[in-house]
Biopython code that builds the backbone (N, CA, C, O; Angstrom):
import numpy as np
from Bio.PDB.StructureBuilder import StructureBuilder

atoms = [
    (1, "MET", "N", (-4.663, 141.504, 33.209)),
    (1, "MET", "CA", (-4.702, 142.880, 34.259)),
    (1, "MET", "C", (-6.287, 142.476, 33.947)),
    (1, "MET", "O", (-6.848, 142.921, 32.946)),
    (2, "GLU", "N", (-6.902, 141.670, 34.809)),
    (2, "GLU", "CA", (-8.116, 141.199, 35.077)),
    (2, "GLU", "C", (-8.114, 140.908, 36.464)),
    (2, "GLU", "O", (-9.235, 141.031, 36.957)),
    (3, "TYR", "N", (-6.899, 140.437, 37.548)),
    (3, "TYR", "CA", (-6.955, 140.555, 38.405)),
    (3, "TYR", "C", (-7.141, 142.305, 39.457)),
    (3, "TYR", "O", (-7.521, 142.297, 40.628)),
    (4, "ILE", "N", (-6.882, 143.230, 38.913)),
    (4, "ILE", "CA", (-7.282, 144.461, 39.489)),
    (4, "ILE", "C", (-9.046, 144.413, 39.477)),
    (4, "ILE", "O", (-9.557, 144.195, 38.379)),
    (5, "SER", "N", (-9.603, 144.533, 40.197)),
    (5, "SER", "CA", (-10.948, 144.969, 40.684)),
    (5, "SER", "C", (-10.972, 146.515, 39.638)),
    (5, "SER", "O", (-10.215, 147.420, 39.286)),
    (6, "GLU", "N", (-13.266, 145.769, 39.368)),
    (6, "GLU", "CA", (-12.940, 147.430, 38.688)),
    (6, "GLU", "C", (-13.379, 148.782, 40.396)),
    (6, "GLU", "O", (-13.194, 149.971, 40.657)),
    (7, "ARG", "N", (-13.634, 148.284, 40.674)),
    (7, "ARG", "CA", (-13.434, 149.092, 41.799)),
    (7, "ARG", "C", (-12.157, 150.238, 41.852)),
    (7, "ARG", "O", (-11.981, 151.425, 41.576)),
    (8, "GLY", "N", (-11.259, 148.876, 42.487)),
    (8, "GLY", "CA", (-10.055, 149.067, 42.400)),
    (8, "GLY", "C", (-9.487, 150.237, 41.502)),
    (8, "GLY", "O", (-8.925, 151.246, 41.929)),
    (9, "LEU", "N", (-9.801, 149.838, 39.829)),
    (9, "LEU", "CA", (-9.640, 151.095, 38.438)),
    (9, "LEU", "C", (-10.481, 152.523, 39.278)),
    (9, "LEU", "O", (-9.735, 153.450, 39.594)),
    (10, "ARG", "N", (-11.596, 152.626, 39.524)),
    (10, "ARG", "CA", (-12.365, 153.879, 39.535)),
    (10, "ARG", "C", (-11.785, 154.248, 40.714)),
    (10, "ARG", "O", (-11.683, 155.469, 40.832)),
    (11, "ASP", "N", (-11.390, 153.630, 41.584)),
    (11, "ASP", "CA", (-10.618, 154.736, 42.723)),
    (11, "ASP", "C", (-9.342, 155.361, 42.821)),
    (11, "ASP", "O", (-8.859, 156.107, 43.673)),
    (12, "TYR", "N", (-8.823, 154.797, 41.548)),
    (12, "TYR", "CA", (-7.863, 155.013, 41.001)),
    (12, "TYR", "C", (-7.627, 156.159, 40.364)),
    (12, "TYR", "O", (-7.192, 157.296, 40.550)),
    (13, "ALA", "N", (-8.205, 155.241, 39.292)),
    (13, "ALA", "CA", (-9.352, 157.316, 37.887)),
    (13, "ALA", "C", (-9.514, 158.116, 38.632)),
    (13, "ALA", "O", (-9.285, 159.308, 38.429)),
    (14, "TYR", "N", (-9.962, 157.612, 39.698)),
    (14, "TYR", "CA", (-10.649, 159.241, 40.980)),
    (14, "TYR", "C", (-9.558, 159.481, 41.651)),
    (14, "TYR", "O", (-9.101, 160.407, 40.982)),
    (15, "ARG", "N", (-9.167, 159.388, 42.097)),
    (15, "ARG", "CA", (-8.280, 159.456, 43.151)),
    (15, "ARG", "C", (-7.184, 160.480, 41.589)),
    (15, "ARG", "O", (-6.850, 161.658, 41.726)),
    (16, "VAL", "N", (-6.926, 159.831, 40.594)),
    (16, "VAL", "CA", (-6.055, 160.753, 40.076)),
    (16, "VAL", "C", (-5.777, 161.543, 39.374)),
    (16, "VAL", "O", (-4.746, 162.093, 38.987)),
    (17, "LEU", "N", (-7.862, 161.640, 39.028)),
    (17, "LEU", "CA", (-7.956, 162.958, 37.835)),
    (17, "LEU", "C", (-8.090, 164.070, 39.568)),
    (17, "LEU", "O", (-7.595, 165.188, 39.428)),
    (18, "LYS", "N", (-8.700, 163.775, 41.036)),
    (18, "LYS", "CA", (-9.148, 164.723, 42.187)),
    (18, "LYS", "C", (-7.356, 165.415, 42.024)),
    (18, "LYS", "O", (-7.321, 166.637, 42.171)),
    (19, "SER", "N", (-6.032, 164.768, 41.760)),
    (19, "SER", "CA", (-4.987, 165.230, 42.000)),
    (19, "SER", "C", (-5.023, 166.441, 41.182)),
    (19, "SER", "O", (-4.630, 167.415, 41.824)),
    (20, "VAL", "N", (-5.505, 166.817, 39.481)),
    (20, "VAL", "CA", (-5.404, 166.901, 38.238)),
    (20, "VAL", "C", (-6.193, 168.351, 38.593)),
    (20, "VAL", "O", (-5.671, 169.446, 38.801)),
    (21, "LEU", "N", (-7.959, 167.909, 38.594)),
    (21, "LEU", "CA", (-9.089, 169.075, 38.579)),
    (21, "LEU", "C", (-9.441, 168.848, 39.444)),
    (21, "LEU", "O", (-10.586, 169.280, 39.312)),
    (22, "GLY", "N", (-9.360, 168.122, 41.205)),
    (22, "GLY", "CA", (-9.496, 169.327, 42.353)),
    (22, "GLY", "C", (-9.441, 169.853, 43.166)),
    (22, "GLY", "O", (-8.347, 169.365, 43.451)),
    (23, "GLU", "N", (-9.606, 170.469, 43.908)),
    (23, "GLU", "CA", (-9.202, 171.018, 45.133)),
    (23, "GLU", "C", (-7.619, 170.909, 46.175)),
    (23, "GLU", "O", (-7.677, 170.379, 47.284)),
    (24, "HIS", "N", (-6.007, 171.601, 45.511)),
    (24, "HIS", "CA", (-5.128, 170.328, 46.003)),
    (24, "HIS", "C", (-4.593, 172.004, 46.503)),
    (24, "HIS", "O", (-5.173, 173.088, 46.442)),
    (25, "ILE", "N", (-2.737, 171.462, 47.182)),
    (25, "ILE", "CA", (-2.358, 172.334, 47.115)),
    (25, "ILE", "C", (-1.141, 171.917, 46.857)),
    (25, "ILE", "O", (-0.682, 170.787, 47.030)),
    (26, "GLU", "N", (-0.283, 173.488, 46.155)),
    (26, "GLU", "CA", (0.832, 173.282, 45.522)),
    (26, "GLU", "C", (1.545, 174.356, 45.884)),
    (26, "GLU", "O", (0.928, 175.409, 46.043)),
    (27, "SER", "N", (3.411, 174.315, 46.151)),
    (27, "SER", "CA", (4.418, 174.620, 46.564)),
    (27, "SER", "C", (3.296, 175.555, 48.105)),
    (27, "SER", "O", (3.358, 176.782, 48.175)),
    (28, "GLY", "N", (2.348, 174.703, 49.204)),
    (28, "GLY", "CA", (2.075, 175.619, 50.336)),
    (28, "GLY", "C", (0.975, 176.616, 49.628)),
    (28, "GLY", "O", (1.110, 177.754, 50.078)),
    (29, "VAL", "N", (-0.154, 176.513, 48.578)),
    (29, "VAL", "CA", (-0.664, 177.328, 48.403)),
    (29, "VAL", "C", (-2.436, 176.426, 47.788)),
    (29, "VAL", "O", (-2.823, 175.290, 47.514)),
    (30, "LEU", "N", (-2.851, 177.471, 47.829)),
    (30, "LEU", "CA", (-4.751, 176.421, 47.723)),
    (30, "LEU", "C", (-5.143, 176.475, 46.459)),
    (30, "LEU", "O", (-5.779, 177.447, 46.051)),
    (31, "ILE", "N", (-4.877, 175.630, 45.810)),
    (31, "ILE", "CA", (-5.005, 176.033, 44.280)),
    (31, "ILE", "C", (-7.242, 174.817, 44.258)),
    (31, "ILE", "O", (-7.555, 173.661, 44.545)),
    (32, "PRO", "N", (-7.978, 175.951, 43.800)),
    (32, "PRO", "CA", (-9.186, 175.737, 43.653)),
    (32, "PRO", "C", (-8.905, 175.581, 42.274)),
    (32, "PRO", "O", (-8.227, 176.002, 41.337)),
    (33, "GLY", "N", (-10.388, 174.176, 42.868)),
    (33, "GLY", "CA", (-10.846, 172.682, 41.639)),
    (33, "GLY", "C", (-11.179, 173.835, 40.462)),
    (33, "GLY", "O", (-11.146, 175.065, 40.496)),
    (34, "GLN", "N", (-11.482, 172.967, 39.510)),
    (34, "GLN", "CA", (-11.928, 172.826, 37.743)),
    (34, "GLN", "C", (-13.667, 171.820, 38.418)),
    (34, "GLN", "O", (-14.785, 172.118, 37.996)),
    (35, "MET", "N", (-13.511, 171.137, 39.057)),
    (35, "MET", "CA", (-14.337, 170.009, 38.995)),
    (35, "MET", "C", (-14.607, 169.908, 40.676)),
    (35, "MET", "O", (-14.182, 170.925, 41.225)),
    (36, "SER", "N", (-14.900, 169.432, 41.140)),
    (36, "SER", "CA", (-16.010, 168.794, 42.703)),
    (36, "SER", "C", (-15.490, 167.559, 43.032)),
    (36, "SER", "O", (-14.719, 166.876, 42.359)),
    (37, "ASP", "N", (-16.004, 167.302, 44.203)),
    (37, "ASP", "CA", (-15.549, 166.180, 44.148)),
    (37, "ASP", "C", (-16.709, 165.559, 43.079)),
    (37, "ASP", "O", (-16.452, 165.119, 41.959)),
    (38, "LYS", "N", (-17.904, 165.625, 43.635)),
    (38, "LYS", "CA", (-18.710, 165.232, 43.446)),
    (38, "LYS", "C", (-19.009, 164.751, 41.246)),
    (38, "LYS", "O", (-19.606, 163.940, 40.538)),
    (39, "GLU", "N", (-18.250, 165.744, 41.155)),
    (39, "GLU", "CA", (-18.264, 165.720, 40.034)),
    (39, "GLU", "C", (-16.978, 164.764, 39.260)),
    (39, "GLU", "O", (-17.217, 163.666, 38.759)),
    (40, "ILE", "N", (-16.227, 165.109, 39.264)),
    (40, "ILE", "CA", (-14.719, 164.035, 39.557)),
    (40, "ILE", "C", (-15.931, 161.822, 39.827)),
    (40, "ILE", "O", (-16.089, 160.713, 39.316)),
    (41, "ALA", "N", (-16.266, 162.577, 40.813)),
    (41, "ALA", "CA", (-17.258, 161.175, 40.646)),
    (41, "ALA", "C", (-17.657, 160.662, 40.335)),
    (41, "ALA", "O", (-17.397, 159.459, 40.374)),
    (42, "GLU", "N", (-18.906, 161.337, 39.604)),
    (42, "GLU", "CA", (-19.884, 160.518, 38.999)),
    (42, "GLU", "C", (-19.124, 161.190, 37.281)),
    (42, "GLU", "O", (-19.909, 161.600, 36.426)),
    (43, "PHE", "N", (-17.828, 161.200, 37.057)),
    (43, "PHE", "CA", (-17.337, 161.488, 35.636)),
    (43, "PHE", "C", (-16.664, 160.139, 35.962)),
    (43, "PHE", "O", (-16.874, 159.379, 35.017)),
    (44, "VAL", "N", (-15.996, 159.592, 36.853)),
    (44, "VAL", "CA", (-14.976, 158.090, 36.458)),
    (44, "VAL", "C", (-16.926, 157.414, 36.951)),
    (44, "VAL", "O", (-17.800, 157.196, 36.113)),
    (45, "SER", "N", (-17.031, 157.299, 37.967)),
    (45, "SER", "CA", (-18.222, 156.075, 37.697)),
    (45, "SER", "C", (-18.693, 156.054, 36.564)),
    (45, "SER", "O", (-18.856, 154.863, 36.299)),
    (46, "GLN", "N", (-19.322, 157.267, 34.912)),
    (46, "GLN", "CA", (-19.607, 157.061, 33.540)),
    (46, "GLN", "C", (-18.587, 156.822, 32.618)),
    (46, "GLN", "O", (-18.734, 157.026, 31.413)),
    (47, "MET", "N", (-16.882, 156.123, 33.456)),
    (47, "MET", "CA", (-16.153, 155.634, 32.581)),
    (47, "MET", "C", (-16.293, 153.924, 32.040)),
    (47, "MET", "O", (-16.745, 152.894, 32.541)),
    (48, "PRO", "N", (-15.982, 154.100, 31.425)),
    (48, "PRO", "CA", (-15.437, 152.026, 31.245)),
    (48, "PRO", "C", (-14.322, 151.365, 30.997)),
    (48, "PRO", "O", (-13.333, 151.818, 30.422)),
    (49, "ARG", "N", (-14.476, 150.204, 31.460)),
    (49, "ARG", "CA", (-13.979, 149.936, 31.668)),
    (49, "ARG", "C", (-12.611, 149.610, 31.076)),
    (49, "ARG", "O", (-11.713, 149.377, 31.885)),
    (50, "TRP", "N", (-12.333, 149.563, 29.781)),
    (50, "TRP", "CA", (-11.141, 150.129, 29.169)),
    (50, "TRP", "C", (-10.686, 151.051, 29.493)),
    (50, "TRP", "O", (-9.561, 151.148, 29.983)),
    (51, "GLN", "N", (-11.496, 151.978, 29.284)),
    (51, "GLN", "CA", (-10.616, 153.693, 29.454)),
    (51, "GLN", "C", (-10.110, 153.545, 31.072)),
    (51, "GLN", "O", (-8.988, 154.043, 31.163)),
    (52, "LEU", "N", (-10.425, 153.195, 31.934)),
    (52, "LEU", "CA", (-9.374, 153.180, 33.131)),
    (52, "LEU", "C", (-8.731, 152.256, 33.540)),
    (52, "LEU", "O", (-8.207, 152.062, 34.637)),
    (53, "GLN", "N", (-8.802, 151.189, 31.894)),
    (53, "GLN", "CA", (-7.570, 149.776, 31.989)),
    (53, "GLN", "C", (-5.848, 150.716, 30.972)),
    (53, "GLN", "O", (-4.620, 150.738, 31.054)),
    (54, "GLN", "N", (-7.000, 151.317, 30.120)),
    (54, "GLN", "CA", (-5.473, 152.725, 30.029)),
    (54, "GLN", "C", (-5.378, 153.877, 30.972)),
    (54, "GLN", "O", (-4.339, 154.484, 30.714)),
    (55, "MET", "N", (-5.944, 154.361, 31.830)),
    (55, "MET", "CA", (-5.210, 154.900, 32.656)),
    (55, "MET", "C", (-4.679, 154.693, 33.285)),
    (55, "MET", "O", (-3.704, 155.445, 33.296)),
    (56, "TYR", "N", (-4.663, 153.800, 34.202)),
    (56, "TYR", "CA", (-4.286, 152.799, 34.977)),
    (56, "TYR", "C", (-3.350, 152.520, 33.989)),
    (56, "TYR", "O", (-3.616, 153.506, 33.302)),
    (57, "GLU", "N", (-2.547, 152.014, 33.425)),
    (57, "GLU", "CA", (-1.278, 151.487, 32.782)),
    (57, "GLU", "C", (-1.082, 152.047, 32.076)),
    (57, "GLU", "O", (-0.784, 151.291, 31.151)),
    (58, "MET", "N", (-0.966, 153.689, 31.538)),
    (58, "MET", "CA", (-0.272, 154.431, 31.736)),
    (58, "MET", "C", (0.967, 154.724, 32.958)),
    (58, "MET", "O", (2.092, 154.234, 33.059)),
    (59, "ILE", "N", (0.591, 155.250, 33.408)),
    (59, "ILE", "CA", (1.647, 154.875, 35.220)),
    (59, "ILE", "C", (1.895, 153.663, 35.339)),
    (59, "ILE", "O", (3.114, 153.593, 35.499)),
    (60, "TYR", "N", (1.219, 152.111, 35.364)),
    (60, "TYR", "CA", (1.959, 150.442, 35.798)),
    (60, "TYR", "C", (1.856, 149.970, 34.133)),
    (60, "TYR", "O", (1.829, 148.752, 33.963)),
    (61, "GLY", "N", (1.821, 150.465, 33.424)),
    (61, "GLY", "CA", (2.198, 149.414, 32.945)),
    (61, "GLY", "C", (2.969, 148.815, 32.490)),
    (61, "GLY", "O", (2.904, 147.810, 31.781)),
    (62, "SER", "N", (4.565, 149.932, 33.217)),
    (62, "SER", "CA", (5.676, 148.354, 32.194)),
    (62, "SER", "C", (6.022, 148.115, 33.176)),
    (62, "SER", "O", (7.228, 148.334, 33.284)),
    (63, "GLU", "N", (5.173, 147.417, 34.804)),
    (63, "GLU", "CA", (5.087, 146.712, 35.927)),
    (63, "GLU", "C", (4.450, 145.701, 35.526)),
    (63, "GLU", "O", (5.163, 144.867, 34.968)),
    (64, "MET", "N", (3.627, 145.515, 35.581)),
    (64, "MET", "CA", (3.106, 144.569, 34.423)),
    (64, "MET", "C", (3.185, 142.912, 34.103)),
    (64, "MET", "O", (3.919, 142.204, 33.413)),
    (65, "VAL", "N", (2.557, 142.791, 34.580)),
    (65, "VAL", "CA", (2.879, 141.513, 34.015)),
    (65, "VAL", "C", (1.658, 140.388, 33.860)),
    (65, "VAL", "O", (0.867, 140.114, 34.762)),
    (66, "GLU", "N", (1.672, 139.569, 32.027)),
    (66, "GLU", "CA", (0.298, 138.931, 31.678)),
    (66, "GLU", "C", (0.249, 138.386, 31.285)),
    (66, "GLU", "O", (-0.856, 137.907, 31.029)),
]
sb = StructureBuilder()
sb.init_structure("model")
sb.init_model(0)
sb.init_chain("A")
sb.init_seg("    ")
for serial, (resi, resn, name, xyz) in enumerate(atoms, 1):
    if name == "N":
        sb.init_residue(resn, " ", resi, " ")
    sb.init_atom(name, np.array(xyz, "f"), 0.0, 1.0, " ", f" {name:<3s}", serial, name[0])
structure = sb.get_structure()
């Protein structure tokens, strides 16, 4: 997992959280966000690297070769 930069992990975490907690469209309906983009960015900036890696591995872990 060392080959993924911390910035890359943070960008990934931001996109995932924004898709769940941010304003988004579902079936053509605008769903208001539970958190603003700024709040999501602040939250992600405070996440430790191990947590970012864990979030990434939940989706891509089976595809990784250590």
